[in-house]
PDB file of N, CA, C, O and CB in Angstrom:
ATOM      1  N   UNK A   1      65.724   4.091 -14.329  1.00  0.00           N
ATOM      2  CA  UNK A   1      66.016   3.564 -12.996  1.00  0.00           C
ATOM      3  C   UNK A   1      65.372   4.268 -11.994  1.00  0.00           C
ATOM      4  O   UNK A   1      64.523   3.885 -11.189  1.00  0.00           O
ATOM      5  CB  UNK A   1      67.385   3.556 -12.703  1.00  0.00           C
ATOM      6  N   UNK A   2      66.039   5.665 -12.198  1.00  0.00           N
ATOM      7  CA  UNK A   2      65.809   6.556 -10.648  1.00  0.00           C
ATOM      8  C   UNK A   2      64.591   6.924 -10.756  1.00  0.00           C
ATOM      9  O   UNK A   2      63.876   6.826  -9.759  1.00  0.00           O
ATOM     10  CB  UNK A   2      66.725   7.977 -10.292  1.00  0.00           C
ATOM     11  N   UNK A   3      63.976   7.508 -12.151  1.00  0.00           N
ATOM     12  CA  UNK A   3      62.559   8.123 -11.790  1.00  0.00           C
ATOM     13  C   UNK A   3      61.567   6.520 -11.719  1.00  0.00           C
ATOM     14  O   UNK A   3      60.474   6.279 -11.206  1.00  0.00           O
ATOM     15  CB  UNK A   3      61.929   9.489 -13.303  1.00  0.00           C
ATOM     16  N   UNK A   4      62.270   5.892 -12.273  1.00  0.00           N
ATOM     17  CA  UNK A   4      60.719   4.218 -11.925  1.00  0.00           C
ATOM     18  C   UNK A   4      60.891   4.299 -10.452  1.00  0.00           C
ATOM     19  O   UNK A   4      59.880   4.311  -9.750  1.00  0.00           O
ATOM     20  CB  UNK A   4      61.198   1.856 -12.618  1.00  0.00           C
ATOM     21  N   UNK A   5      62.154   4.361  -9.874  1.00  0.00           N
ATOM     22  CA  UNK A   5      62.196   4.134  -8.363  1.00  0.00           C
ATOM     23  C   UNK A   5      61.145   5.274  -7.463  1.00  0.00           C
ATOM     24  O   UNK A   5      60.201   5.006  -6.719  1.00  0.00           O
ATOM     25  CB  UNK A   5      63.912   4.338  -7.880  1.00  0.00           C
ATOM     26  N   UNK A   6      61.655   6.476  -7.812  1.00  0.00           N
ATOM     27  CA  UNK A   6      60.927   7.755  -7.233  1.00  0.00           C
ATOM     28  C   UNK A   6      59.365   7.378  -7.644  1.00  0.00           C
ATOM     29  O   UNK A   6      58.609   7.010  -6.745  1.00  0.00           O
ATOM     30  CB  UNK A   6      61.538   9.387  -8.005  1.00  0.00           C
ATOM     31  N   UNK A   7      58.890   7.473  -9.007  1.00  0.00           N
ATOM     32  CA  UNK A   7      58.103   7.208  -9.054  1.00  0.00           C
ATOM     33  C   UNK A   7      56.920   5.974  -8.153  1.00  0.00           C
ATOM     34  O   UNK A   7      55.708   6.154  -8.034  1.00  0.00           O
ATOM     35  CB  UNK A   7      58.470   7.279  -9.951  1.00  0.00           C
ATOM     36  N   UNK A   8      57.706   4.763  -7.619  1.00  0.00           N
ATOM     37  CA  UNK A   8      57.237   3.773  -7.100  1.00  0.00           C
ATOM     38  C   UNK A   8      56.964   4.157  -5.655  1.00  0.00           C
ATOM     39  O   UNK A   8      55.909   4.068  -5.027  1.00  0.00           O
ATOM     40  CB  UNK A   8      58.068   2.691  -7.324  1.00  0.00           C
ATOM     41  N   UNK A   9      58.135   4.597  -5.277  1.00  0.00           N
ATOM     42  CA  UNK A   9      58.050   5.596  -4.001  1.00  0.00           C
ATOM     43  C   UNK A   9      57.127   6.432  -3.657  1.00  0.00           C
ATOM     44  O   UNK A   9      56.705   6.440  -2.500  1.00  0.00           O
ATOM     45  CB  UNK A   9      58.922   6.381  -3.958  1.00  0.00           C
ATOM     46  N   UNK A  10      56.685   7.226  -4.548  1.00  0.00           N
ATOM     47  CA  UNK A  10      55.414   8.427  -4.554  1.00  0.00           C
ATOM     48  C   UNK A  10      54.083   7.810  -4.365  1.00  0.00           C
ATOM     49  O   UNK A  10      53.163   8.386  -3.784  1.00  0.00           O
ATOM     50  CB  UNK A  10      55.282   9.297  -6.047  1.00  0.00           C
ATOM     51  N   UNK A  11      53.996   6.486  -4.932  1.00  0.00           N
ATOM     52  CA  UNK A  11      52.833   5.792  -5.241  1.00  0.00           C
ATOM     53  C   UNK A  11      52.590   4.883  -3.753  1.00  0.00           C
ATOM     54  O   UNK A  11      51.553   4.237  -3.604  1.00  0.00           O
ATOM     55  CB  UNK A  11      53.067   4.837  -6.738  1.00  0.00           C
ATOM     56  N   UNK A  12      53.585   4.916  -2.768  1.00  0.00           N
ATOM     57  CA  UNK A  12      53.518   4.262  -1.678  1.00  0.00           C
ATOM     58  C   UNK A  12      53.109   5.439  -0.487  1.00  0.00           C
ATOM     59  O   UNK A  12      52.505   5.246   0.568  1.00  0.00           O
ATOM     60  CB  UNK A  12      54.902   3.467  -1.501  1.00  0.00           C
ATOM     61  N   UNK A  13      53.524   6.417  -0.905  1.00  0.00           N
ATOM     62  CA  UNK A  13      53.182   7.561   0.201  1.00  0.00           C
ATOM     63  C   UNK A  13      51.470   7.907   0.366  1.00  0.00           C
ATOM     64  O   UNK A  13      50.991   8.325  -0.689  1.00  0.00           O
ATOM     65  CB  UNK A  13      54.027   9.094  -0.332  1.00  0.00           C
ATOM     66  N   UNK A  14      50.635   7.816   1.340  1.00  0.00           N
ATOM     67  CA  UNK A  14      49.249   8.162   1.082  1.00  0.00           C
ATOM     68  C   UNK A  14      49.189   9.388   0.367  1.00  0.00           C
ATOM     69  O   UNK A  14      50.123  10.074  -0.047  1.00  0.00           O
ATOM     70  CB  UNK A  14      48.455   8.264   2.299  1.00  0.00           C
ATOM     71  N   UNK A  15      48.179   9.539   0.293  1.00  0.00           N
ATOM     72  CA  UNK A  15      47.230  10.757  -0.728  1.00  0.00           C
ATOM     73  C   UNK A  15      47.544  11.695   0.318  1.00  0.00           C
ATOM     74  O   UNK A  15      48.191  11.462   1.339  1.00  0.00           O
ATOM     75  CB  UNK A  15      45.219  10.551  -1.133  1.00  0.00           C
ATOM     76  N   UNK A  16      46.953  12.913  -0.087  1.00  0.00           N
ATOM     77  CA  UNK A  16      46.919  13.988   0.891  1.00  0.00           C
ATOM     78  C   UNK A  16      45.616  13.991   2.030  1.00  0.00           C
ATOM     79  O   UNK A  16      45.796  14.471   3.149  1.00  0.00           O
ATOM     80  CB  UNK A  16      46.893  15.316   0.016  1.00  0.00           C
ATOM     81  N   UNK A  17      44.359  13.435   1.645  1.00  0.00           N
ATOM     82  CA  UNK A  17      43.341  12.897   2.090  1.00  0.00           C
ATOM     83  C   UNK A  17      43.661  11.916   3.689  1.00  0.00           C
ATOM     84  O   UNK A  17      42.901  11.902   4.657  1.00  0.00           O
ATOM     85  CB  UNK A  17      42.838  12.089   0.795  1.00  0.00           C
ATOM     86  N   UNK A  18      45.020  11.150   3.566  1.00  0.00           N
ATOM     87  CA  UNK A  18      45.110  10.140   4.477  1.00  0.00           C
ATOM     88  C   UNK A  18      44.669   8.961   4.295  1.00  0.00           C
ATOM     89  O   UNK A  18      44.814   8.115   5.178  1.00  0.00           O
ATOM     90  CB  UNK A  18      44.666  10.429   5.414  1.00  0.00           C
ATOM     91  N   UNK A  19      44.123   8.712   3.259  1.00  0.00           N
ATOM     92  CA  UNK A  19      43.023   7.402   2.696  1.00  0.00           C
ATOM     93  C   UNK A  19      44.746   6.595   1.934  1.00  0.00           C
ATOM     94  O   UNK A  19      45.562   7.027   1.120  1.00  0.00           O
ATOM     95  CB  UNK A  19      41.150   8.148   0.955  1.00  0.00           C
ATOM     96  N   UNK A  20      44.658   5.446   2.637  1.00  0.00           N
ATOM     97  CA  UNK A  20      45.981   4.322   2.065  1.00  0.00           C
ATOM     98  C   UNK A  20      45.602   4.355   0.393  1.00  0.00           C
ATOM     99  O   UNK A  20      44.510   4.391  -0.174  1.00  0.00           O
ATOM    100  CB  UNK A  20      45.831   2.251   2.868  1.00  0.00           C
ATOM    101  N   UNK A  21      46.345   4.341   0.112  1.00  0.00           N
ATOM    102  CA  UNK A  21      46.110   3.777  -1.601  1.00  0.00           C
ATOM    103  C   UNK A  21      46.540   1.893  -1.927  1.00  0.00           C
ATOM    104  O   UNK A  21      46.301   1.341  -3.001  1.00  0.00           O
ATOM    105  CB  UNK A  21      47.517   4.949  -2.797  1.00  0.00           C
ATOM    106  N   UNK A  22      47.153   1.246  -0.798  1.00  0.00           N
ATOM    107  CA  UNK A  22      47.155  -0.260  -0.689  1.00  0.00           C
ATOM    108  C   UNK A  22      46.862  -0.518   0.278  1.00  0.00           C
ATOM    109  O   UNK A  22      46.641   0.414   1.051  1.00  0.00           O
ATOM    110  CB  UNK A  22      48.148  -0.955  -0.893  1.00  0.00           C
ATOM    111  N   UNK A  23      46.712  -1.823   0.729  1.00  0.00           N
ATOM    112  CA  UNK A  23      47.253  -2.610   1.539  1.00  0.00           C
ATOM    113  C   UNK A  23      47.742  -4.171   1.447  1.00  0.00           C
ATOM    114  O   UNK A  23      47.356  -4.764   0.440  1.00  0.00           O
ATOM    115  CB  UNK A  23      46.518  -2.473   2.315  1.00  0.00           C
ATOM    116  N   UNK A  24      48.352  -4.733   2.152  1.00  0.00           N
ATOM    117  CA  UNK A  24      49.585  -5.800   2.164  1.00  0.00           C
ATOM    118  C   UNK A  24      49.085  -6.269   3.547  1.00  0.00           C
ATOM    119  O   UNK A  24      48.935  -5.719   4.638  1.00  0.00           O
ATOM    120  CB  UNK A  24      51.412  -5.155   2.072  1.00  0.00           C
ATOM    121  N   UNK A  25      48.887  -7.508   3.058  1.00  0.00           N
ATOM    122  CA  UNK A  25      48.677  -8.990   4.237  1.00  0.00           C
ATOM    123  C   UNK A  25      49.010 -10.235   3.669  1.00  0.00           C
ATOM    124  O   UNK A  25      48.872 -10.647   2.518  1.00  0.00           O
ATOM    125  CB  UNK A  25      47.032  -9.318   4.773  1.00  0.00           C
ATOM    126  N   UNK A  26      49.523 -10.816   4.788  1.00  0.00           N
ATOM    127  CA  UNK A  26      49.846 -12.204   4.685  1.00  0.00           C
ATOM    128  C   UNK A  26      48.837 -13.131   4.971  1.00  0.00           C
ATOM    129  O   UNK A  26      48.320 -13.335   6.069  1.00  0.00           O
ATOM    130  CB  UNK A  26      50.862 -12.498   5.462  1.00  0.00           C
ATOM    131  N   UNK A  27      48.596 -13.672   3.917  1.00  0.00           N
ATOM    132  CA  UNK A  27      47.228 -14.877   4.338  1.00  0.00           C
ATOM    133  C   UNK A  27      47.555 -16.182   4.648  1.00  0.00           C
ATOM    134  O   UNK A  27      48.501 -16.771   4.124  1.00  0.00           O
ATOM    135  CB  UNK A  27      46.170 -15.185   3.139  1.00  0.00           C
ATOM    136  N   UNK A  28      46.823 -16.658   5.471  1.00  0.00           N
ATOM    137  CA  UNK A  28      47.452 -17.951   6.026  1.00  0.00           C
ATOM    138  C   UNK A  28      46.207 -18.780   6.074  1.00  0.00           C
ATOM    139  O   UNK A  28      45.607 -18.238   7.002  1.00  0.00           O
ATOM    140  CB  UNK A  28      48.252 -17.817   7.557  1.00  0.00           C
ATOM    141  N   UNK A  29      45.440 -19.763   5.650  1.00  0.00           N
ATOM    142  CA  UNK A  29      44.719 -20.656   5.715  1.00  0.00           C
ATOM    143  C   UNK A  29      45.068 -22.122   6.011  1.00  0.00           C
ATOM    144  O   UNK A  29      46.128 -22.666   5.703  1.00  0.00           O
ATOM    145  CB  UNK A  29      44.221 -20.508   4.795  1.00  0.00           C
ATOM    146  N   UNK A  30      43.791 -22.822   6.802  1.00  0.00           N
ATOM    147  CA  UNK A  30      44.853 -24.083   7.338  1.00  0.00           C
ATOM    148  C   UNK A  30      43.046 -24.248   7.841  1.00  0.00           C
ATOM    149  O   UNK A  30      42.058 -23.539   8.036  1.00  0.00           O
ATOM    150  CB  UNK A  30      46.751 -23.835   8.800  1.00  0.00           C
ATOM    151  N   UNK A  31      43.490 -25.762   7.872  1.00  0.00           N
ATOM    152  CA  UNK A  31      42.057 -26.625   8.441  1.00  0.00           C
ATOM    153  C   UNK A  31      42.234 -27.711   9.820  1.00  0.00           C
ATOM    154  O   UNK A  31      43.158 -28.525   9.828  1.00  0.00           O
ATOM    155  CB  UNK A  31      41.482 -27.739   7.022  1.00  0.00           C
ATOM    156  N   UNK A  32      41.546 -27.647  10.618  1.00  0.00           N
ATOM    157  CA  UNK A  32      42.282 -28.273  11.872  1.00  0.00           C
ATOM    158  C   UNK A  32      41.824 -29.797  11.715  1.00  0.00           C
ATOM    159  O   UNK A  32      42.090 -30.613  12.596  1.00  0.00           O
ATOM    160  CB  UNK A  32      41.778 -27.537  13.491  1.00  0.00           C
ATOM    161  N   UNK A  33      40.957 -30.231  10.278  1.00  0.00           N
ATOM    162  CA  UNK A  33      41.386 -31.324  10.353  1.00  0.00           C
ATOM    163  C   UNK A  33      40.453 -32.048   8.914  1.00  0.00           C
ATOM    164  O   UNK A  33      39.410 -31.452   8.647  1.00  0.00           O
ATOM    165  CB  UNK A  33      41.187 -31.873  11.949  1.00  0.00           C
ATOM    166  N   UNK A  34      40.726 -32.993   8.232  1.00  0.00           N
ATOM    167  CA  UNK A  34      40.316 -33.292   6.700  1.00  0.00           C
ATOM    168  C   UNK A  34      39.210 -32.729   6.282  1.00  0.00           C
ATOM    169  O   UNK A  34      38.947 -32.442   5.114  1.00  0.00           O
ATOM    170  CB  UNK A  34      40.106 -34.652   6.384  1.00  0.00           C
ATOM    171  N   UNK A  35      38.548 -32.563   7.221  1.00  0.00           N
ATOM    172  CA  UNK A  35      36.749 -32.461   6.878  1.00  0.00           C
ATOM    173  C   UNK A  35      36.778 -30.646   7.439  1.00  0.00           C
ATOM    174  O   UNK A  35      36.041 -29.748   7.032  1.00  0.00           O
ATOM    175  CB  UNK A  35      35.314 -33.968   8.285  1.00  0.00           C
ATOM    176  N   UNK A  36      37.450 -30.589   8.066  1.00  0.00           N
ATOM    177  CA  UNK A  36      37.007 -28.835   8.969  1.00  0.00           C
ATOM    178  C   UNK A  36      37.169 -28.149   7.958  1.00  0.00           C
ATOM    179  O   UNK A  36      37.803 -28.387   6.930  1.00  0.00           O
ATOM    180  CB  UNK A  36      38.063 -28.034  10.372  1.00  0.00           C
ATOM    181  N   UNK A  37      36.420 -27.052   8.349  1.00  0.00           N
ATOM    182  CA  UNK A  37      36.078 -25.840   7.478  1.00  0.00           C
ATOM    183  C   UNK A  37      37.433 -24.852   7.273  1.00  0.00           C
ATOM    184  O   UNK A  37      37.894 -24.489   8.355  1.00  0.00           O
ATOM    185  CB  UNK A  37      34.794 -24.957   8.249  1.00  0.00           C
ATOM    186  N   UNK A  38      38.010 -24.450   6.328  1.00  0.00           N
ATOM    187  CA  UNK A  38      39.042 -23.659   6.060  1.00  0.00           C
ATOM    188  C   UNK A  38      38.714 -22.691   7.108  1.00  0.00           C
ATOM    189  O   UNK A  38      37.532 -22.409   7.305  1.00  0.00           O
ATOM    190  CB  UNK A  38      39.170 -23.154   4.609  1.00  0.00           C
ATOM    191  N   UNK A  39      39.860 -22.034   7.955  1.00  0.00           N
ATOM    192  CA  UNK A  39      40.359 -20.808   8.714  1.00  0.00           C
ATOM    193  C   UNK A  39      41.358 -19.995   7.905  1.00  0.00           C
ATOM    194  O   UNK A  39      41.981 -20.119   6.850  1.00  0.00           O
ATOM    195  CB  UNK A  39      41.041 -21.228  10.061  1.00  0.00           C
ATOM    196  N   UNK A  40      41.207 -18.989   9.015  1.00  0.00           N
ATOM    197  CA  UNK A  40      42.296 -18.322   8.251  1.00  0.00           C
ATOM    198  C   UNK A  40      42.808 -16.848   8.899  1.00  0.00           C
ATOM    199  O   UNK A  40      42.050 -16.220   9.638  1.00  0.00           O
ATOM    200  CB  UNK A  40      41.731 -18.102   6.730  1.00  0.00           C
ATOM    201  N   UNK A  41      43.980 -16.413   8.605  1.00  0.00           N
ATOM    202  CA  UNK A  41      44.272 -15.044   9.421  1.00  0.00           C
ATOM    203  C   UNK A  41      45.161 -14.219   8.132  1.00  0.00           C
ATOM    204  O   UNK A  41      45.693 -14.575   7.081  1.00  0.00           O
ATOM    205  CB  UNK A  41      45.378 -15.355  11.150  1.00  0.00           C
ATOM    206  N   UNK A  42      45.004 -13.086   8.781  1.00  0.00           N
ATOM    207  CA  UNK A  42      45.363 -12.143   8.019  1.00  0.00           C
ATOM    208  C   UNK A  42      46.504 -11.294   8.956  1.00  0.00           C
ATOM    209  O   UNK A  42      46.199 -11.067  10.126  1.00  0.00           O
ATOM    210  CB  UNK A  42      44.059 -11.364   7.530  1.00  0.00           C
ATOM    211  N   UNK A  43      47.772 -10.841   8.459  1.00  0.00           N
ATOM    212  CA  UNK A  43      48.585 -10.138   9.554  1.00  0.00           C
ATOM    213  C   UNK A  43      49.095  -8.916   8.391  1.00  0.00           C
ATOM    214  O   UNK A  43      49.722  -9.082   7.345  1.00  0.00           O
ATOM    215  CB  UNK A  43      50.027 -11.276  10.434  1.00  0.00           C
ATOM    216  N   UNK A  44      48.647  -7.830   8.918  1.00  0.00           N
ATOM    217  CA  UNK A  44      49.202  -6.162   7.757  1.00  0.00           C
ATOM    218  C   UNK A  44      50.544  -6.477   8.026  1.00  0.00           C
ATOM    219  O   UNK A  44      51.213  -6.842   8.992  1.00  0.00           O
ATOM    220  CB  UNK A  44      48.744  -4.050   8.358  1.00  0.00           C
ATOM    221  N   UNK A  45      50.701  -6.220   6.882  1.00  0.00           N
ATOM    222  CA  UNK A  45      52.241  -5.933   6.473  1.00  0.00           C
ATOM    223  C   UNK A  45      52.792  -4.552   7.132  1.00  0.00           C
ATOM    224  O   UNK A  45      53.767  -4.483   7.880  1.00  0.00           O
ATOM    225  CB  UNK A  45      52.379  -5.794   4.738  1.00  0.00           C
ATOM    226  N   UNK A  46      52.038  -3.544   6.740  1.00  0.00           N
ATOM    227  CA  UNK A  46      52.149  -2.337   7.636  1.00  0.00           C
ATOM    228  C   UNK A  46      52.353  -2.484   9.190  1.00  0.00           C
ATOM    229  O   UNK A  46      53.359  -2.024   9.730  1.00  0.00           O
ATOM    230  CB  UNK A  46      50.933  -1.578   7.459  1.00  0.00           C
ATOM    231  N   UNK A  47      51.423  -3.102   9.852  1.00  0.00           N
ATOM    232  CA  UNK A  47      51.009  -2.501  11.150  1.00  0.00           C
ATOM    233  C   UNK A  47      51.796  -4.029  11.917  1.00  0.00           C
ATOM    234  O   UNK A  47      52.778  -3.944  12.653  1.00  0.00           O
ATOM    235  CB  UNK A  47      48.924  -2.114  11.380  1.00  0.00           C
ATOM    236  N   UNK A  48      51.383  -4.838  11.693  1.00  0.00           N
ATOM    237  CA  UNK A  48      51.688  -6.193  12.143  1.00  0.00           C
ATOM    238  C   UNK A  48      50.390  -6.767  12.597  1.00  0.00           C
ATOM    239  O   UNK A  48      50.333  -7.934  12.984  1.00  0.00           O
ATOM    240  CB  UNK A  48      52.771  -6.232  13.280  1.00  0.00           C
ATOM    241  N   UNK A  49      49.491  -6.097  12.570  1.00  0.00           N
ATOM    242  CA  UNK A  49      48.266  -6.183  13.098  1.00  0.00           C
ATOM    243  C   UNK A  49      47.754  -7.775  12.800  1.00  0.00           C
ATOM    244  O   UNK A  49      48.223  -8.183  11.738  1.00  0.00           O
ATOM    245  CB  UNK A  49      47.342  -5.001  12.448  1.00  0.00           C
ATOM    246  N   UNK A  50      47.276  -8.327  13.190  1.00  0.00           N
ATOM    247  CA  UNK A  50      46.730  -9.854  12.939  1.00  0.00           C
ATOM    248  C   UNK A  50      45.158 -10.086  13.000  1.00  0.00           C
ATOM    249  O   UNK A  50      44.611  -9.694  14.032  1.00  0.00           O
ATOM    250  CB  UNK A  50      47.359 -10.846  14.089  1.00  0.00           C
ATOM    251  N   UNK A  51      44.372 -10.668  12.034  1.00  0.00           N
ATOM    252  CA  UNK A  51      43.107 -11.041  11.823  1.00  0.00           C
ATOM    253  C   UNK A  51      43.009 -12.240  12.025  1.00  0.00           C
ATOM    254  O   UNK A  51      43.940 -13.043  11.955  1.00  0.00           O
ATOM    255  CB  UNK A  51      42.632 -10.765  10.732  1.00  0.00           C
ATOM    256  N   UNK A  52      41.536 -12.556  12.376  1.00  0.00           N
ATOM    257  CA  UNK A  52      41.760 -14.237  12.238  1.00  0.00           C
ATOM    258  C   UNK A  52      40.502 -14.266  12.047  1.00  0.00           C
ATOM    259  O   UNK A  52      39.727 -13.413  12.480  1.00  0.00           O
ATOM    260  CB  UNK A  52      42.382 -15.302  13.499  1.00  0.00           C
ATOM    261  N   UNK A  53      40.136 -15.406  11.276  1.00  0.00           N
ATOM    262  CA  UNK A  53      38.913 -15.733  10.787  1.00  0.00           C
ATOM    263  C   UNK A  53      38.136 -17.347  10.795  1.00  0.00           C
ATOM    264  O   UNK A  53      38.787 -18.364  10.554  1.00  0.00           O
ATOM    265  CB  UNK A  53      39.100 -15.274   9.503  1.00  0.00           C
ATOM    266  N   UNK A  54      36.892 -17.361  11.063  1.00  0.00           N
ATOM    267  CA  UNK A  54      36.858 -18.900  12.018  1.00  0.00           C
ATOM    268  C   UNK A  54      36.328 -19.462  10.451  1.00  0.00           C
ATOM    269  O   UNK A  54      35.953 -20.633  10.506  1.00  0.00           O
ATOM    270  CB  UNK A  54      35.409 -19.144  13.873  1.00  0.00           C
ATOM    271  N   UNK A  55      36.230 -18.828   9.059  1.00  0.00           N
ATOM    272  CA  UNK A  55      35.803 -19.304   7.672  1.00  0.00           C
ATOM    273  C   UNK A  55      35.960 -18.163   6.961  1.00  0.00           C
ATOM    274  O   UNK A  55      36.090 -17.014   7.383  1.00  0.00           O
ATOM    275  CB  UNK A  55      34.356 -19.886   7.509  1.00  0.00           C
ATOM    276  N   UNK A  56      35.930 -18.760   5.324  1.00  0.00           N
ATOM    277  CA  UNK A  56      36.422 -17.805   4.337  1.00  0.00           C
ATOM    278  C   UNK A  56      35.475 -16.655   4.386  1.00  0.00           C
ATOM    279  O   UNK A  56      35.863 -15.489   4.455  1.00  0.00           O
ATOM    280  CB  UNK A  56      36.525 -18.414   2.891  1.00  0.00           C
ATOM    281  N   UNK A  57      33.990 -17.078   4.343  1.00  0.00           N
ATOM    282  CA  UNK A  57      32.959 -15.881   4.368  1.00  0.00           C
ATOM    283  C   UNK A  57      33.324 -15.055   5.326  1.00  0.00           C
ATOM    284  O   UNK A  57      32.983 -13.923   4.984  1.00  0.00           O
ATOM    285  CB  UNK A  57      31.519 -16.229   4.615  1.00  0.00           C
ATOM    286  N   UNK A  58      33.942 -15.043   6.546  1.00  0.00           N
ATOM    287  CA  UNK A  58      34.472 -13.838   7.103  1.00  0.00           C
ATOM    288  C   UNK A  58      35.570 -13.167   6.790  1.00  0.00           C
ATOM    289  O   UNK A  58      35.694 -11.982   7.097  1.00  0.00           O
ATOM    290  CB  UNK A  58      34.617 -13.969   8.151  1.00  0.00           C
ATOM    291  N   UNK A  59      36.305 -13.706   6.277  1.00  0.00           N
ATOM    292  CA  UNK A  59      37.683 -13.468   5.619  1.00  0.00           C
ATOM    293  C   UNK A  59      37.000 -12.390   4.220  1.00  0.00           C
ATOM    294  O   UNK A  59      37.286 -11.193   4.178  1.00  0.00           O
ATOM    295  CB  UNK A  59      38.617 -15.302   5.041  1.00  0.00           C
ATOM    296  N   UNK A  60      36.319 -12.890   3.423  1.00  0.00           N
ATOM    297  CA  UNK A  60      36.174 -12.574   2.494  1.00  0.00           C
ATOM    298  C   UNK A  60      35.096 -10.659   2.722  1.00  0.00           C
ATOM    299  O   UNK A  60      35.250  -9.659   2.022  1.00  0.00           O
ATOM    300  CB  UNK A  60      35.596 -14.034   1.806  1.00  0.00           C
ATOM    301  N   UNK A  61      34.202 -10.824   3.830  1.00  0.00           N
ATOM    302  CA  UNK A  61      33.954  -9.877   4.425  1.00  0.00           C
ATOM    303  C   UNK A  61      34.717  -9.044   4.628  1.00  0.00           C
ATOM    304  O   UNK A  61      34.395  -7.964   4.134  1.00  0.00           O
ATOM    305  CB  UNK A  61      33.577 -10.082   5.194  1.00  0.00           C
ATOM    306  N   UNK A  62      35.805  -9.064   5.260  1.00  0.00           N
ATOM    307  CA  UNK A  62      36.550  -8.721   6.117  1.00  0.00           C
ATOM    308  C   UNK A  62      37.096  -7.449   5.061  1.00  0.00           C
ATOM    309  O   UNK A  62      37.092  -6.270   5.415  1.00  0.00           O
ATOM    310  CB  UNK A  62      37.524  -9.945   6.730  1.00  0.00           C
ATOM    311  N   UNK A  63      37.597  -7.955   3.602  1.00  0.00           N
ATOM    312  CA  UNK A  63      38.290  -7.695   3.019  1.00  0.00           C
ATOM    313  C   UNK A  63      37.475  -6.722   1.703  1.00  0.00           C
ATOM    314  O   UNK A  63      37.912  -5.826   0.980  1.00  0.00           O
ATOM    315  CB  UNK A  63      38.993  -8.883   2.883  1.00  0.00           C
ATOM    316  N   UNK A  64      36.291  -7.291   1.789  1.00  0.00           N
ATOM    317  CA  UNK A  64      35.252  -6.420   1.404  1.00  0.00           C
ATOM    318  C   UNK A  64      35.229  -4.806   1.848  1.00  0.00           C
ATOM    319  O   UNK A  64      35.370  -3.780   1.184  1.00  0.00           O
ATOM    320  CB  UNK A  64      34.087  -7.072   1.911  1.00  0.00           C
ATOM    321  N   UNK A  65      34.936  -5.095   3.580  1.00  0.00           N
ATOM    322  CA  UNK A  65      34.844  -3.764   4.072  1.00  0.00           C
ATOM    323  C   UNK A  65      36.117  -3.269   3.749  1.00  0.00           C
ATOM    324  O   UNK A  65      35.934  -2.137   3.300  1.00  0.00           O
ATOM    325  CB  UNK A  65      34.496  -3.624   5.540  1.00  0.00           C
ATOM    326  N   UNK A  66      37.540  -3.589   3.749  1.00  0.00           N
ATOM    327  CA  UNK A  66      38.707  -2.972   4.049  1.00  0.00           C
ATOM    328  C   UNK A  66      38.641  -2.218   2.619  1.00  0.00           C
ATOM    329  O   UNK A  66      39.141  -1.095   2.682  1.00  0.00           O
ATOM    330  CB  UNK A  66      40.051  -3.989   4.456  1.00  0.00           C
ATOM    331  N   UNK A  67      38.027  -2.651   1.052  1.00  0.00           N
ATOM    332  CA  UNK A  67      38.381  -2.040   0.007  1.00  0.00           C
ATOM    333  C   UNK A  67      37.265  -0.985  -0.616  1.00  0.00           C
ATOM    334  O   UNK A  67      37.015  -0.789  -1.805  1.00  0.00           O
ATOM    335  CB  UNK A  67      38.764  -3.072  -0.865  1.00  0.00           C
ATOM    336  N   UNK A  68      36.686  -0.383   0.517  1.00  0.00           N
ATOM    337  CA  UNK A  68      35.378  -0.005   0.696  1.00  0.00           C
ATOM    338  C   UNK A  68      36.206   1.922   0.461  1.00  0.00           C
ATOM    339  O   UNK A  68      37.392   2.112   0.731  1.00  0.00           O
ATOM    340  CB  UNK A  68      34.439  -0.740   2.576  1.00  0.00           C
ATOM    341  N   UNK A  69      35.367   2.959  -0.006  1.00  0.00           N
ATOM    342  CA  UNK A  69      36.433   4.267   0.534  1.00  0.00           C
ATOM    343  C   UNK A  69      35.776   4.473   1.869  1.00  0.00           C
ATOM    344  O   UNK A  69      34.677   4.068   2.247  1.00  0.00           O
ATOM    345  CB  UNK A  69      36.442   5.934  -0.510  1.00  0.00           C
ATOM    346  N   UNK A  70      37.037   5.473   2.757  1.00  0.00           N
ATOM    347  CA  UNK A  70      36.522   5.262   3.839  1.00  0.00           C
ATOM    348  C   UNK A  70      36.187   6.105   4.276  1.00  0.00           C
ATOM    349  O   UNK A  70      37.091   6.931   4.151  1.00  0.00           O
ATOM    350  CB  UNK A  70      36.996   4.766   4.512  1.00  0.00           C
ATOM    351  N   UNK A  71      34.869   6.792   5.102  1.00  0.00           N
ATOM    352  CA  UNK A  71      33.583   7.045   5.198  1.00  0.00           C
ATOM    353  C   UNK A  71      34.388   8.221   5.974  1.00  0.00           C
ATOM    354  O   UNK A  71      35.514   7.870   6.329  1.00  0.00           O
ATOM    355  CB  UNK A  71      32.369   5.926   5.833  1.00  0.00           C
ATOM    356  N   UNK A  72      34.083   9.330   6.249  1.00  0.00           N
ATOM    357  CA  UNK A  72      34.433  10.479   7.244  1.00  0.00           C
ATOM    358  C   UNK A  72      33.015  11.033   8.016  1.00  0.00           C
ATOM    359  O   UNK A  72      31.957  11.142   7.397  1.00  0.00           O
ATOM    360  CB  UNK A  72      35.202  11.811   6.330  1.00  0.00           C
ATOM    361  N   UNK A  73      33.142  11.336   9.325  1.00  0.00           N
ATOM    362  CA  UNK A  73      32.039  11.806   9.853  1.00  0.00           C
ATOM    363  C   UNK A  73      32.361  13.227   9.604  1.00  0.00           C
ATOM    364  O   UNK A  73      33.372  13.628   9.028  1.00  0.00           O
ATOM    365  CB  UNK A  73      31.745  11.366  11.290  1.00  0.00           C
ATOM    366  N   UNK A  74      31.138  14.154  10.227  1.00  0.00           N
ATOM    367  CA  UNK A  74      30.863  15.649  10.064  1.00  0.00           C
ATOM    368  C   UNK A  74      31.605  15.984  11.309  1.00  0.00           C
ATOM    369  O   UNK A  74      30.757  16.524  12.020  1.00  0.00           O
ATOM    370  CB  UNK A  74      29.189  16.188   9.998  1.00  0.00           C
ATOM    371  N   UNK A  75      32.650  15.956  11.906  1.00  0.00           N
ATOM    372  CA  UNK A  75      33.073  16.493  12.781  1.00  0.00           C
ATOM    373  C   UNK A  75      33.027  16.067  14.070  1.00  0.00           C
ATOM    374  O   UNK A  75      33.532  16.747  14.963  1.00  0.00           O
ATOM    375  CB  UNK A  75      32.717  17.370  12.673  1.00  0.00           C
TER     376      UNK A  75
END
């Protein structure tokens, strides 16, 4: 059990490159009326930062962007 807990904790630490291994969000979906378009918000579990989306396509585009490897500048 102890080794399992230590393994889980080590998976939560960022790798030496500083890139996150995972991101966790609280997702909220709602409609302003019965025929309205779905709206969404994501709240980061790590930072509490909230992102608002006017439609599902915007939400999905954000998630795709977040799943891409971080690009680093040359200085």
